[in-house]
C-alpha positions as CSV (number, residue, x, y, z in Angstrom):
1,M,1.8,1.3,-14.1
2,T,2.2,-2.0,-12.8
3,I,1.1,-3.0,-9.4
4,A,2.4,-5.9,-7.6
5,V,0.3,-7.2,-4.7
6,I,2.3,-9.5,-2.6
7,G,0.0,-11.6,-0.6
8,T,-3.5,-12.0,-2.1
9,G,-5.3,-13.6,0.8
10,N,-8.4,-11.9,2.5
11,M,-7.2,-8.3,2.4
12,G,-5.0,-8.4,-0.7
13,G,-7.6,-10.2,-2.7
14,A,-10.1,-7.8,-1.6
15,I,-8.0,-4.9,-3.0
16,V,-7.3,-6.6,-6.2
17,R,-11.0,-7.3,-6.8
18,G,-11.9,-3.8,-5.7
19,L,-9.3,-2.1,-8.1
20,I,-10.7,-4.3,-11.0
21,K,-14.4,-3.6,-10.2
22,S,-13.6,0.1,-10.2
23,G,-12.1,-0.1,-13.6
24,T,-9.0,1.9,-12.7
25,C,-6.5,-0.8,-13.3
26,D,-6.3,-3.2,-16.1
27,P,-6.1,-6.6,-14.7
28,K,-3.2,-7.3,-17.0
29,D,-1.2,-4.6,-15.1
30,I,-1.8,-6.2,-11.5
31,I,0.5,-9.0,-10.4
32,C,-0.8,-11.2,-7.7
33,T,1.3,-13.5,-5.5
34,A,0.3,-16.2,-3.1
35,K,1.8,-19.1,-1.3
36,T,-0.7,-21.6,-2.4
37,E,-2.1,-22.5,-5.9
38,N,-5.6,-22.7,-4.2
39,T,-5.4,-18.9,-3.7
40,L,-4.1,-18.3,-7.0
41,N,-6.9,-20.3,-8.7
42,K,-9.4,-18.3,-7.1
43,L,-7.9,-15.2,-8.7
44,R,-7.7,-16.9,-12.1
45,Q,-11.3,-17.7,-11.7
46,Y,-12.2,-14.0,-10.9
47,D,-10.4,-12.8,-13.9
48,A,-8.2,-14.7,-16.1
49,S,-6.3,-11.9,-17.3
50,L,-4.6,-11.2,-13.9
51,R,-0.9,-12.1,-13.7
52,V,-0.6,-14.7,-10.8
53,S,2.5,-16.1,-9.6
54,C,4.2,-17.8,-6.4
55,D,7.4,-15.9,-7.3
56,N,7.5,-12.7,-4.9
57,K,10.9,-11.7,-6.4
58,E,9.9,-11.5,-10.0
59,A,6.5,-9.7,-9.0
60,A,8.6,-7.1,-7.0
61,R,11.1,-6.6,-9.9
62,A,8.3,-5.9,-12.5
63,A,6.4,-3.6,-10.6
64,D,6.0,0.2,-10.2
65,I,4.1,0.1,-6.9
66,I,4.6,-2.9,-4.5
67,I,1.7,-3.5,-2.2
68,L,2.8,-5.7,0.8
69,A,-0.5,-7.4,1.9
70,V,1.0,-10.3,4.0
71,K,0.4,-11.1,7.7
72,P,2.5,-8.9,10.0
73,W,4.5,-11.8,11.2
74,F,5.5,-12.5,7.6
75,I,6.6,-9.0,6.7
76,G,10.4,-9.3,7.6
77,D,10.8,-12.6,5.7
78,V,9.1,-11.3,2.6
79,I,11.1,-8.0,2.5
80,E,14.3,-10.1,3.0
81,E,13.2,-12.0,0.0
82,I,12.5,-9.3,-2.3
83,R,15.0,-6.6,-1.0
84,P,17.6,-7.4,-3.7
85,F,15.0,-7.1,-6.4
86,V,13.5,-3.9,-5.2
87,D,14.7,-0.3,-6.8
88,L,14.0,2.2,-4.2
89,K,14.9,5.0,-6.8
90,R,12.0,3.8,-8.9
91,Q,9.5,2.1,-6.8
92,M,6.9,3.0,-4.1
93,I,6.4,0.4,-1.3
94,I,3.0,0.3,0.2
95,S,2.3,-1.9,3.4
96,V,-1.1,-2.9,4.5
97,A,0.2,-5.2,7.2
98,A,-1.3,-4.4,10.5
99,G,0.8,-2.8,13.2
100,I,4.0,-2.6,11.0
101,T,5.1,1.2,11.2
102,L,6.8,3.2,8.6
103,K,10.0,3.1,10.7
104,D,9.8,-0.8,10.7
105,L,9.6,-0.7,6.9
106,T,12.5,1.6,6.6
107,H,14.8,-0.6,8.7
108,L,13.6,-3.7,7.0
109,L,14.1,-2.2,3.5
110,V,17.4,-0.5,4.3
111,P,19.2,-2.3,7.2
112,D,21.8,0.5,7.3
113,Y,19.4,3.3,7.5
114,E,20.5,4.3,11.1
115,Q,24.1,4.6,9.9
116,Y,23.1,6.9,7.1
117,E,21.0,8.9,9.2
118,M,24.0,9.5,11.6
119,E,26.1,10.4,8.7
120,R,23.6,13.0,7.4
121,I,23.3,14.5,11.0
122,M,27.1,14.9,11.2
123,A,27.3,16.3,7.8
124,E,24.8,19.0,8.6
125,A,26.5,19.8,11.9
126,E,29.9,20.1,10.1
127,E,28.3,22.0,7.1
128,R,29.3,19.5,4.5
129,E,27.5,17.2,2.1
130,P,26.7,13.7,3.6
131,R,29.0,10.9,2.1
132,L,26.5,8.5,1.2
133,P,27.0,5.5,-1.1
134,E,25.6,6.0,-4.7
135,S,23.2,3.1,-4.3
136,F,21.6,4.8,-1.2
137,A,18.1,6.0,-1.8
138,E,15.5,7.4,0.6
139,P,12.6,4.9,0.3
140,V,9.1,6.1,-0.6
141,L,6.9,4.3,1.9
142,F,3.2,4.3,2.5
143,R,1.3,2.7,5.4
144,V,-2.2,1.9,4.3
145,V,-5.0,0.6,6.3
146,P,-8.0,-0.4,4.2
147,N,-10.9,-2.7,5.4
148,T,-12.5,-5.6,3.7
149,A,-15.2,-3.6,2.4
150,A,-12.7,-2.8,-0.5
151,E,-14.2,-5.8,-2.3
152,V,-17.5,-3.8,-2.9
153,L,-15.8,-0.4,-3.3
154,E,-16.7,0.7,0.0
155,S,-13.6,0.5,2.1
156,V,-12.5,3.3,4.6
157,T,-8.7,3.5,4.1
158,F,-6.2,5.5,6.0
159,I,-3.1,6.5,4.4
160,A,0.2,7.7,6.1
161,S,3.5,8.2,4.3
162,R,7.3,8.8,4.8
163,G,9.7,10.2,2.1
164,A,6.8,10.8,-0.3
165,T,6.1,13.9,-2.4
166,G,2.7,15.5,-2.4
167,E,2.3,14.1,-5.9
168,Q,3.0,10.6,-4.7
169,V,0.7,10.9,-1.9
170,E,-2.1,12.0,-4.1
171,L,-1.4,9.2,-6.5
172,V,-1.7,6.7,-3.7
173,R,-4.9,8.3,-2.4
174,Q,-6.4,8.1,-5.8
175,L,-5.5,4.6,-6.2
176,F,-7.2,3.7,-2.9
177,S,-10.1,6.1,-3.5
178,T,-11.2,3.7,-6.2
179,I,-12.2,1.1,-3.6
180,G,-13.8,3.5,-1.2
181,Y,-13.4,6.5,1.1
182,T,-9.8,7.5,1.8
183,M,-8.2,9.7,4.6
184,V,-4.6,10.9,4.6
185,V,-3.6,11.0,8.3
186,A,-0.5,11.2,10.4
187,E,0.8,7.9,11.3
188,K,0.1,8.2,15.1
189,L,-3.6,8.1,14.2
190,I,-3.5,4.7,12.4
191,P,-4.3,2.6,15.4
192,A,-7.3,4.8,16.2
193,G,-8.4,4.6,12.4
194,T,-7.9,0.8,12.6
195,S,-10.3,0.4,15.5
196,L,-13.0,2.6,14.0
197,A,-12.9,1.4,10.4
198,S,-11.2,-2.1,10.2
199,C,-12.3,-3.5,13.5
200,G,-15.3,-1.5,13.0
201,I,-16.5,-3.6,10.2
202,A,-16.7,-6.5,12.7
203,F,-18.4,-4.3,15.3
204,A,-21.1,-3.2,12.9
205,M,-21.6,-6.8,11.8
206,R,-22.2,-7.7,15.5
207,Y,-24.9,-5.1,15.8
208,I,-26.5,-6.5,12.7
209,R,-26.4,-10.0,13.9
210,A,-27.8,-9.0,17.3
211,A,-30.7,-7.0,15.6
212,I,-31.5,-10.0,13.3
213,E,-31.7,-12.3,16.3
214,G,-34.1,-9.6,18.0
215,G,-36.1,-9.4,14.8
216,V,-36.7,-13.3,14.9
217,E,-37.7,-13.2,18.5
218,L,-40.3,-10.4,17.3
219,G,-41.8,-12.8,14.7
220,F,-39.8,-12.4,11.5
221,R,-38.2,-15.4,9.7
222,P,-34.4,-15.2,9.8
223,G,-33.9,-14.2,6.2
224,E,-36.6,-11.6,6.4
225,A,-35.1,-10.1,9.7
226,A,-31.6,-10.1,8.0
227,E,-32.9,-8.1,5.0
228,I,-34.8,-5.6,7.1
229,V,-31.7,-5.0,9.4
230,E,-29.2,-4.8,6.5
231,H,-31.2,-2.2,4.6
232,T,-32.1,-0.3,7.8
233,V,-28.3,0.0,8.5
234,K,-27.5,1.0,5.0
235,G,-30.4,3.8,5.1
236,A,-29.0,5.0,8.3
237,A,-25.6,5.5,6.9
238,A,-26.9,6.9,3.8
239,L,-29.0,9.6,5.7
240,L,-25.8,10.8,7.6
241,L,-23.7,10.9,4.5
242,S,-26.3,12.7,2.3
243,Q,-27.5,15.1,5.0
244,G,-24.1,15.8,6.7
245,T,-26.0,15.7,10.0
246,H,-25.0,14.4,13.6
247,P,-26.5,11.1,14.5
248,E,-28.5,12.8,17.2
249,V,-30.3,15.0,14.7
250,E,-31.7,12.0,12.8
251,I,-32.4,10.3,16.1
252,D,-34.6,13.2,17.2
253,K,-36.7,12.9,14.1
254,V,-37.8,9.5,15.0
255,T,-38.3,9.9,18.7
256,T,-41.4,11.3,20.2
257,A,-42.3,12.0,23.8
258,G,-43.4,8.8,25.4
259,G,-42.9,7.0,22.2
260,I,-41.5,3.5,21.5
261,T,-38.2,4.6,20.0
262,I,-37.1,6.5,23.0
263,K,-38.0,3.4,25.4
264,G,-35.9,1.3,23.2
265,L,-33.1,3.7,23.2
266,N,-33.2,4.1,26.9
267,A,-33.4,0.3,27.4
268,M,-30.2,-0.1,25.2
269,E,-28.5,2.5,27.2
270,R,-29.5,0.7,30.6
271,A,-27.9,-2.3,29.3
272,G,-24.7,-0.4,28.5
273,F,-24.8,0.0,24.6
274,T,-22.9,3.2,24.3
275,N,-20.2,2.2,26.9
276,A,-19.8,-1.1,25.3
277,V,-19.1,0.3,21.9
278,I,-16.6,2.7,23.4
279,E,-14.8,0.0,25.6
280,G,-14.6,-2.4,22.6
281,L,-12.9,0.5,20.4
282,K,-10.4,1.3,23.1
283,A,-9.6,-2.4,23.7
284,S,-9.0,-3.0,20.0
285,K,-6.6,0.0,19.8
């Protein structure tokens, strides 16, 4: 199975490196494209057996699965470029471009799709077979939202699909499971998932940064504070994942009557901690 990743910048590159680290994909079966030689050279340095190119058309033609990892404002131009070389009867298209819906993808790949939809509706009403051109194929599309932790095989990835069979959904789920945790969702939940997991990476980093600064004020050197906070956050997540408990259960284990932990928690709440997190999530959605 050949995978073309069109656009191997931050997210596309993270996906490629994650797939290689997981051992699921042979680098020789991954075609990477980018606009600049500088980006391609970084991939060559990472793994010399990767197939790298500036030619999106040839990459699309050669692939079984095409992953579109370009910026959202480039997606129309890229699809227009590769559309003549895409075989919708054979290939699956996966977009990781933020904000691009499955409907958007459908109309970009099949410009006359609404006309075909109308013909099928009319045929159904008239109880006849729809008169569709032989070249028409229902696109198999996936909208996938990973986050940058894909590079260390710890992505949280949401998957929504259109026109895909259960087997195809499972194939894509397994593919992205190699770079972390996956969840198949209705497309309407993608924006909320993006806030929680993709923007959430930055939100978690901001907490870590703030805690490091607090640690320095408390007397640790910056490097020491960073190690303490990073391992503490890692441990907190590991506790929840391994125990399957609610965060409040673990909080209760370390809070005692009149103790320092509850004083610290209450001070954070007076400063608006929980509300700030919720408002940030809502704003990013």
